[in-house]
C-alpha positions as CSV (number, residue, x, y, z in Angstrom):
1,X,18.7,16.0,-32.5
2,X,17.9,13.4,-29.8
3,X,15.2,13.6,-27.6
4,X,15.2,12.6,-23.9
5,X,11.9,10.6,-22.9
6,X,11.0,11.7,-19.2
7,X,11.7,8.4,-16.7
8,X,8.4,8.0,-15.0
9,X,8.9,7.9,-10.8
10,X,9.0,4.2,-9.4
11,X,6.0,3.0,-7.5
12,X,6.8,0.5,-4.6
13,X,3.7,-1.9,-4.0
14,X,4.4,-3.4,-0.7
15,X,2.1,-6.6,0.4
16,X,2.6,-8.0,4.0
17,X,1.1,-11.6,4.0
18,X,0.5,-13.5,7.3
19,X,-1.0,-17.0,6.9
20,X,-3.3,-16.2,3.9
21,X,-3.0,-18.7,1.3
22,X,-6.0,-18.0,-0.2
23,X,-5.9,-14.4,-1.0
24,X,-2.2,-13.5,-1.3
25,X,-1.9,-14.8,-5.4
26,X,-4.4,-13.0,-6.4
27,X,-3.4,-9.9,-4.5
28,X,0.2,-10.3,-6.3
29,X,-1.1,-10.9,-9.7
30,X,-3.4,-7.5,-9.7
31,X,-0.2,-5.7,-8.3
32,X,2.0,-7.0,-11.1
33,X,-1.2,-6.6,-13.7
34,X,-0.9,-2.8,-13.3
35,X,-1.0,-0.4,-16.6
36,X,1.7,2.0,-14.7
37,X,5.2,1.0,-16.1
38,X,7.7,1.6,-13.5
39,X,7.0,-0.7,-10.3
40,X,8.4,-3.3,-7.9
41,X,6.3,-5.5,-6.1
42,X,8.0,-6.7,-2.6
43,X,6.1,-9.1,-0.4
44,X,6.9,-9.6,2.8
45,X,5.9,-12.9,5.1
46,X,5.7,-12.2,8.5
47,X,6.0,-15.7,10.1
48,X,3.4,-17.2,7.9
49,X,2.4,-21.2,7.8
50,X,3.7,-23.8,5.3
51,X,0.6,-23.5,3.3
52,X,1.4,-19.8,2.7
53,X,5.0,-20.1,2.1
54,X,4.2,-22.8,-0.7
55,X,2.4,-20.1,-2.5
56,X,5.0,-17.4,-1.8
57,X,7.6,-19.4,-3.3
58,X,5.2,-20.4,-6.3
59,X,5.2,-16.7,-6.9
60,X,8.9,-15.2,-5.9
61,X,9.6,-15.8,-9.5
62,X,7.0,-12.8,-10.5
63,X,7.7,-10.4,-8.3
64,X,10.9,-8.2,-7.0
65,X,11.6,-9.4,-4.1
66,X,10.3,-11.6,-1.3
67,X,11.3,-11.2,2.5
68,X,10.7,-13.5,5.2
69,X,10.7,-12.6,8.8
70,X,9.6,-14.1,12.1
71,X,6.0,-12.7,12.8
72,X,6.5,-9.4,14.1
73,X,2.9,-7.9,12.9
74,X,1.9,-5.8,10.5
75,X,3.6,-2.6,10.9
76,X,7.0,-3.9,11.0
77,X,6.5,-5.9,8.1
78,X,5.4,-2.6,6.0
79,X,8.4,-1.0,7.4
80,X,10.8,-4.2,6.1
81,X,9.0,-4.1,2.9
82,X,9.3,0.0,2.3
83,X,13.1,0.1,3.8
84,X,14.5,-1.9,1.1
85,X,11.9,-0.2,-1.3
86,X,13.6,2.2,-4.5
87,X,10.2,3.8,-5.8
88,X,9.8,7.3,-4.9
89,X,5.9,6.7,-4.1
90,X,5.0,3.5,-1.8
91,X,1.8,1.7,-2.4
92,X,0.5,-0.7,0.7
93,X,-2.5,-3.2,0.6
94,X,-2.7,-6.0,2.1
95,X,-2.6,-9.8,1.1
96,X,-6.3,-9.9,0.6
97,X,-6.7,-7.0,-1.5
98,X,-6.8,-6.8,-5.0
99,X,-6.3,-3.6,-7.2
100,X,-7.7,-2.3,-10.4
101,X,-5.1,-2.0,-13.0
102,X,-5.0,1.3,-13.5
103,X,-5.0,2.3,-10.0
104,X,-1.5,2.8,-9.6
105,X,-1.4,4.8,-12.9
106,X,-3.9,7.0,-11.4
107,X,-2.4,7.8,-8.2
108,X,0.7,8.7,-9.6
109,X,-1.5,11.1,-11.7
110,X,-3.1,12.6,-8.7
111,X,-0.1,13.5,-6.6
112,X,1.8,15.1,-9.7
113,X,-0.9,17.4,-9.8
114,X,-0.7,18.8,-6.4
115,X,2.6,18.6,-4.9
116,X,1.3,19.5,-1.5
117,X,-0.5,16.3,-1.2
118,X,0.9,13.8,1.5
119,X,-1.8,10.8,0.8
120,X,-3.7,9.3,-2.0
121,X,-6.6,7.1,-1.2
122,X,-8.8,4.6,-2.9
123,X,-12.4,3.8,-2.4
124,X,-13.0,0.0,-2.2
125,X,-15.5,-3.2,-2.7
126,X,-15.6,-4.7,0.5
127,X,-16.3,-8.4,0.1
128,X,-18.1,-9.9,3.4
129,X,-17.9,-13.9,4.7
130,X,-21.9,-14.0,3.4
131,X,-21.0,-13.0,0.1
132,X,-22.4,-9.5,0.2
133,X,-20.7,-6.5,-1.0
134,X,-20.7,-2.9,-0.3
135,X,-18.8,-0.2,-1.7
136,X,-16.9,2.0,0.6
137,X,-15.7,5.6,-0.1
138,X,-13.3,7.0,2.3
139,X,-14.2,10.9,3.2
140,X,-10.5,11.9,3.1
141,X,-9.9,15.8,4.0
142,X,-7.3,17.3,6.5
143,X,-5.7,16.4,10.3
144,X,-8.6,18.0,12.0
145,X,-10.6,15.3,10.4
146,X,-8.6,12.4,11.3
147,X,-8.8,13.1,14.5
148,X,-12.0,12.5,14.7
149,X,-11.8,9.1,12.6
150,X,-9.9,7.2,10.1
151,X,-10.8,8.8,6.6
152,X,-8.5,6.7,4.4
153,X,-8.0,3.3,3.5
154,X,-4.9,1.1,4.6
155,X,-4.7,0.9,0.9
156,X,-3.1,3.7,0.1
157,X,-0.2,5.5,-1.4
158,X,2.6,8.0,0.0
159,X,5.7,9.4,-0.8
160,X,9.1,6.8,0.7
161,X,10.4,10.5,1.7
162,X,7.6,11.2,4.0
163,X,7.5,7.8,5.4
164,X,10.7,8.3,6.6
165,X,10.5,11.4,7.8
166,X,8.1,10.4,10.6
167,X,9.8,7.1,10.9
168,X,7.4,4.8,9.5
169,X,4.7,2.8,11.0
170,X,4.5,2.5,14.6
171,X,5.7,-1.2,15.2
172,X,4.1,-1.4,18.8
173,X,0.8,-1.1,17.6
174,X,-0.3,-5.1,17.1
175,X,-4.0,-5.0,17.8
176,X,-5.2,-2.7,14.9
177,X,-5.6,1.6,14.3
178,X,-1.8,1.4,12.9
179,X,-2.9,3.1,9.8
180,X,-5.0,5.7,11.0
181,X,-2.3,6.6,13.9
182,X,0.2,6.6,11.0
183,X,-1.9,9.1,8.7
184,X,-1.9,11.5,11.7
185,X,1.3,11.8,12.0
186,X,1.7,12.2,8.0
187,X,-1.0,14.8,8.2
188,X,0.6,17.1,10.8
189,X,1.9,19.7,8.9
190,X,-1.5,20.6,7.4
191,X,-1.3,18.6,4.3
192,X,-4.4,17.1,2.9
193,X,-5.4,13.3,1.5
194,X,-6.9,12.6,-1.6
195,X,-9.6,9.9,-2.5
196,X,-8.4,8.2,-5.8
197,X,-9.8,5.2,-7.6
198,X,-12.4,2.7,-6.7
199,X,-10.4,-0.9,-5.8
């Protein structure tokens, strides 16, 4: 008798990059080093300088896709990467982030345990310019909590179908808070956000 192995949903890791030659390689390698087997890694070069482009060109053979565009801002870069993503789940991270190897595996497990969830966020170790660190633990919650403060990190996972439903990130927002605004629209129908793994 033939047994059919269940195919795990694909996770698309989308990394916008603008002038970050110092950290982008570490970010990409942490994305590639996930224990979750069914991933793709998409990097969006948002009009970076020559130094950063050289690093990205070196990384291109290792990743699923490198998208190059004129500088349009973080929201537009994320949307461009998500448009071509083939994953059921989208995980966005910044070019100066690096994530624990088990993060995607644990985030997908949280999602599949509760189909009503809209976002799975994570804890973070923040590194400051003076080399001091701080553990940041987002509060999570429903839309009522998010009306007063952003209770999640931009480094979060959500479903591509939900991104499509609310027409993605607002590309007119180029001065910050685009994550917060995106989360509020995502949670309008009453769903909650869950805090996941520390990165």
